[in-house]
C-alpha positions as CSV (number, residue, x, y, z in Angstrom):
1,X,110.3,76.5,149.2
2,X,112.9,78.9,147.6
3,X,114.6,77.8,144.4
4,X,117.8,79.3,143.1
5,X,118.5,79.6,139.4
6,X,121.0,81.2,137.0
7,X,119.9,83.2,134.0
8,X,122.2,84.2,131.2
9,X,122.3,87.9,130.5
10,X,123.8,90.1,127.7
11,X,125.9,93.0,128.8
12,X,126.3,95.8,126.3
13,X,127.5,99.4,126.4
14,X,125.1,102.3,126.6
15,X,127.8,104.8,125.5
16,X,129.4,102.9,122.6
17,X,127.0,100.7,120.7
18,X,129.8,99.5,118.4
19,X,131.4,97.4,121.1
20,X,130.8,93.6,121.1
21,X,128.4,92.6,123.9
22,X,129.6,90.3,126.7
23,X,127.7,87.7,128.6
24,X,127.2,86.9,132.2
25,X,124.8,85.4,134.7
26,X,122.2,86.5,137.3
27,X,121.4,84.5,140.3
28,X,117.6,84.5,140.9
29,X,115.7,83.3,144.0
30,X,112.1,82.3,143.4
31,X,109.5,81.5,146.2
32,X,106.4,79.5,146.2
33,X,103.1,80.7,147.7
34,X,103.7,79.4,151.2
35,X,107.2,81.0,151.4
36,X,105.8,84.3,150.1
37,X,103.1,84.2,152.8
38,X,105.7,83.6,155.5
39,X,107.8,86.5,154.2
40,X,104.8,88.8,154.3
41,X,103.8,87.7,157.8
42,X,107.4,88.2,159.0
43,X,107.5,91.7,157.5
44,X,104.1,92.6,158.9
45,X,105.1,91.4,162.4
46,X,108.3,93.4,162.4
47,X,106.6,96.6,161.5
48,X,103.7,96.0,164.0
49,X,106.4,95.5,166.6
50,X,108.0,98.8,165.6
51,X,104.5,100.5,165.9
52,X,104.1,99.1,169.5
53,X,107.6,100.4,170.3
54,X,106.7,103.8,169.0
55,X,103.9,104.1,171.6
56,X,106.5,104.7,174.2
57,X,107.9,107.8,172.5
58,X,106.2,110.9,173.9
59,X,104.4,113.2,171.5
60,X,105.9,111.6,168.3
61,X,103.8,108.5,168.8
62,X,100.8,110.3,167.3
63,X,102.6,110.3,164.0
64,X,104.9,107.3,164.2
65,X,102.4,104.6,165.2
66,X,100.0,105.2,162.3
67,X,102.9,105.5,159.9
68,X,104.3,102.2,161.0
69,X,100.9,100.4,160.8
70,X,100.4,101.7,157.2
71,X,103.9,100.7,156.3
72,X,103.3,97.2,157.8
73,X,100.3,96.6,155.5
74,X,102.0,98.1,152.4
75,X,105.3,96.1,152.8
76,X,103.4,92.9,153.6
77,X,101.4,93.2,150.4
78,X,104.5,93.9,148.4
79,X,106.2,90.8,149.9
80,X,103.2,88.7,149.1
81,X,103.2,89.7,145.5
82,X,107.0,89.3,145.0
83,X,107.6,86.0,143.3
84,X,111.3,86.3,142.7
85,X,114.3,88.6,143.3
86,X,117.8,89.0,141.9
87,X,120.5,88.1,144.4
88,X,123.3,89.4,142.2
89,X,125.5,88.2,139.3
90,X,128.6,88.5,137.4
91,X,129.9,89.3,133.9
92,X,132.5,91.3,132.0
93,X,132.6,94.9,130.9
94,X,132.5,95.3,127.1
95,X,134.9,98.3,127.2
96,X,137.7,97.2,129.5
97,X,137.0,93.4,129.9
98,X,137.2,93.8,133.7
99,X,135.1,91.5,135.9
100,X,131.7,93.1,136.7
101,X,129.7,92.4,139.8
102,X,125.9,92.9,139.1
103,X,123.9,94.2,142.1
104,X,120.7,92.5,143.3
105,X,117.2,93.8,143.4
106,X,113.8,93.2,141.9
107,X,113.6,91.1,138.8
108,X,113.3,93.2,135.6
109,X,114.1,92.6,131.9
110,X,116.8,95.3,131.9
111,X,119.3,96.6,134.5
112,X,121.6,99.5,134.4
113,X,125.1,99.2,135.9
114,X,128.4,101.1,135.8
115,X,131.7,99.4,135.4
116,X,133.8,99.9,138.6
117,X,137.0,100.1,136.7
118,X,136.4,102.3,133.6
119,X,133.0,103.9,134.8
120,X,131.4,102.9,131.5
121,X,127.5,102.9,131.5
122,X,126.2,99.4,130.8
123,X,122.9,97.9,130.1
124,X,122.2,94.3,131.2
125,X,119.3,92.4,129.5
126,X,117.9,88.9,130.0
127,X,118.5,86.5,127.2
128,X,115.3,85.8,125.2
129,X,115.8,82.1,125.1
130,X,116.1,81.9,128.9
131,X,113.0,83.8,129.9
């Protein structure tokens, strides 16, 4: 079963280190072993379906079918190992104090973002006490 959690993050400037850091939150989705297996099987099934669909394309099926089968195995293994992902988050820019929307992706200790208002380079790091 998927569980959603919020993790506090520190947002500081990469261009000006003298600015006071701001704080925000990341929304993280974590899966148990059964859900990860379902995600992996779903991904595998989709790519095997694409491989079967590529059989109907003349000449190119010699390249597309093996590529889709290899991709099916690679992405299924990646989904099986993926324990959690970042859905997105929010915070404030240290430079202009504008609201900042943090994009989602794989879970890391550090993220790089750019403020949409002042185009300041920002670094977002997980709080040590929340790890």
